[in-house]
N, C-alpha and C positions, 0 to 999 in steps of 0.2 A: 504494500500500500504506500509506503514511503517513497518508493521509486516513481509511482504514478503521480504523486503530488509534486515531486521535485522538478519534473519536466515543465509543467505549467508555471510553476514559480520561477524557474529559470527563464522561461520565455517572457514572463512579465518583467523580470529584472532587466533582461537584455533590451526589451522594448522601452522600458523606462529610461535606460541609459541612452539608447539611440534618440529618443525623444528629447532628452535633456541636451545632448550634443547638437541636435538639429536646432533647438531653440537658441542655444548659444551661437551656433553658426549663423542663424538668421540675424541675431543681434549684431554680430561682427560685421556682416554684410551691410546692415543698415547704418551702423555707426561710422564705418570706414568707407562710405560711398562718396569719396571726394579726393581731390588732389590739392594739397595746400598751395602749391605754386599757381593754381588757377583761381584762387579765392582772393577777395579783397581783404584788407586788414581787419575790417569789421566782421566779415564772414569767418575769418580765422579765429577771431576772439570768441564768436558764438560757438563754433565747433569745438573749441578748446574746452568749454564748459561741459559739453557732451562727452568728450573724451575723458575728462576728469571724473565724471560720474560713472563712466564705464570702468575706469581703472578702480574706483572705489568699490564697485559691485564685484569685480573679479577678486580684489583683495579680501573682501569680506566673505566670499563664497568660493574659496579656492578649490574645494573638493569638486564642485560642480564645473567651474570654469577652466581650470588648468588643463584637464585632459582634452577638452575641446579646443582650447587655445593652441596646445601643442600640435594637435591634428591639423588645425587650420593653417598654422605656420608651415607645415610640411607639404601643403597642397599648393597648386599654382593658379587658383581661381579667385584671388582676392585683389583688392586695389594695392598698388605698389606701396602706398604710405603705411598700410596695415602691417606689412612685413617688418618695417623698422620700428614703428611705435609699439606693436604687440611684442616684438622681440625685446625691446627695452622693458616692457612690463614683465615679461617672463624672467628676464635677468634681475629685475627688482625683487621678484617674489621667490626666486629659486637660485640656489647656489650649486645645483647639481651639474656635473659635467655633461650629462645628456641634454639638459635644457640649454646649457651654454652652446652646445653644438647645434641644436635646433635653431637657436637665435642666429648664430653665425651663418648657417646655411641660408636662412631667410634674408639676411642682409643683401645678398646678391640679387634679390628680386625687388629691391627698393629703387625708386626713382630718386636719385640724389638731389634733385632740384627741390625736393620736399623736406629735406632734413637739414639739421645744423651740421655743416661739414666738419667743424672742429669736434663736435660730439661723436660723429661717426668715426673719425680718425682715432680719437681717444679710446672708444669702445673696442674697435678692432685691435688697436695696439695693446690694450689691456688683456684681451683674450690671447694675443700672440705671446705676451709675457708669461701667461699661464700655461703655455705649451701647445695651444691649439694651432692647427694649420690654417692660417688666415689668408693664404695666397689669393683665393678667389674673391674674398671680400675686399682685400687690398687692391687687387687689379680692377675691381669694379669701379674704383675711383676714376679709371681711365675713360669710362663711359661719359664722364662730364668734363669736357675740355677746360672749363673755367673753374674747376674744383679748387678751392683754397681753404686752408685751415690756419687759424691764428693760434699761436702758442705764446700766451702772455708772459710766461716766465722768462722767455728769451727774446721778447719783442720780435717774434719771427712769424712771418706769414709763409706757409708752404703752399706751393702751387706746382702744377705740372711743368711749367716753364722753368723751374729751378733745377731740372735734371736733364739738361741738354748737353750734348757733346760739342765742343768747339773744334773746328777744323783749323789746324795750324799748317799753313803752306809755307815751305821754305824755298 
């Protein structure tokens, strides 16, 4: 009798998990249906409040949201800004190497016009220092020809044009 009951219970549990993941996925799609570089300053300010609320919701219900967030970051069907912002959220909430790798992989799906270049560089560099292979995320910088990052400690702005080879003809 116990075996007969466990199958329907298992189905209900799996259905409940799938429904929860679908609900979170729908929220992700709705919240991240924009590209910051296409918005006015006022629109960015408004969407920032929505993102803050979403982050608070994820932080307060991690058991529900984190599995769906990890799954969504591993897929290719979300807006480019989602991959960076949600990766930063995942890194904020988790210190596991698996989650760091998920975030790092997602960075290459980001439209760099939508993120703070210095923050991107610092995050990728930090993961590199921890021993992660950051080559793909670092090379992703080359997709934005005017990528620049400011390092205030050295009063230094890094850009692609800082790494050119000079021809010396004799």
